[in-house]
Residue, then its C-alpha position, 0 to 999 in steps of 0.5 A: g635443909g635436914t642435915t644441920p638439925q640432924a647433926v645437932f641431934q647426933r651430937f646431943g645423943y652422942r654426948r649423952h650416950l643415947h642409942f640411935v636407930l641406925p640404917s642397916r647399910s652404913s652408906d644409907v641416909n635413910v631408914g626405909w624411905p620411901h617405904l615404911m620402915k621394916p626391922e631389916d632397914y635398921l640395926p637391932p637395938i642393944p639387948g635391954r636398951p631401947f632406942d632413944l633417937l631416930v635422926f635419919h630420913t624415914v616414913y612416919n608410921r605411928q604403930i611402927f614408931r611406938s613399937l621402936m621408941p619409948n612411950n615418952t618420945v618427943y617427935l619433931a619433923i622438919v617442914r620446909e618452905p615448898y619452893s626452896h625444898l623443891k629447888s633442894v630436892m632437884n639439886w640433890f637428886a639431879v632431877a634436871r639431868k634425869y629429865g633433860l631439863t635446861k640447866r639455867k631454869p630447871v624448876t621453870s622447865l619442870m613446872k611446864n609439864p610435870a605430869e608428863l615428866d611424872r609419867q616418864w619416871l613412874t613407867s620406866k623402860d624395864g617396867y619397874k614402877q618407882p615408889f615415889s614421884w620427883t614432881 
């Protein structure tokens, strides 16, 4: 997944004394995700030093990134094979438990009726509309 290359880039930046975009909350592994990144989502840069690396989950937006990173920034993204990514997401976010899917074949259970499961998630009991979909 994404944590292995993230660790490689963190080590690369640390050894070269580079400056990272860091989440404002120390417990967070995201910077703004699943929404566009806002200044309150990350710690401010050291005055006079631009950021060099952003290695956390975020939503790409060219205008935001150009205002944050140097002009010569190289952008990389992790693109995964869809089925293995789906299984990983289901495991990480405990989707089977949230939807009450069978533990033996949760992906198969999910794929039987994803629209109904989405409807249940997107329209929560407290009226809060989720900003993303599990399915």
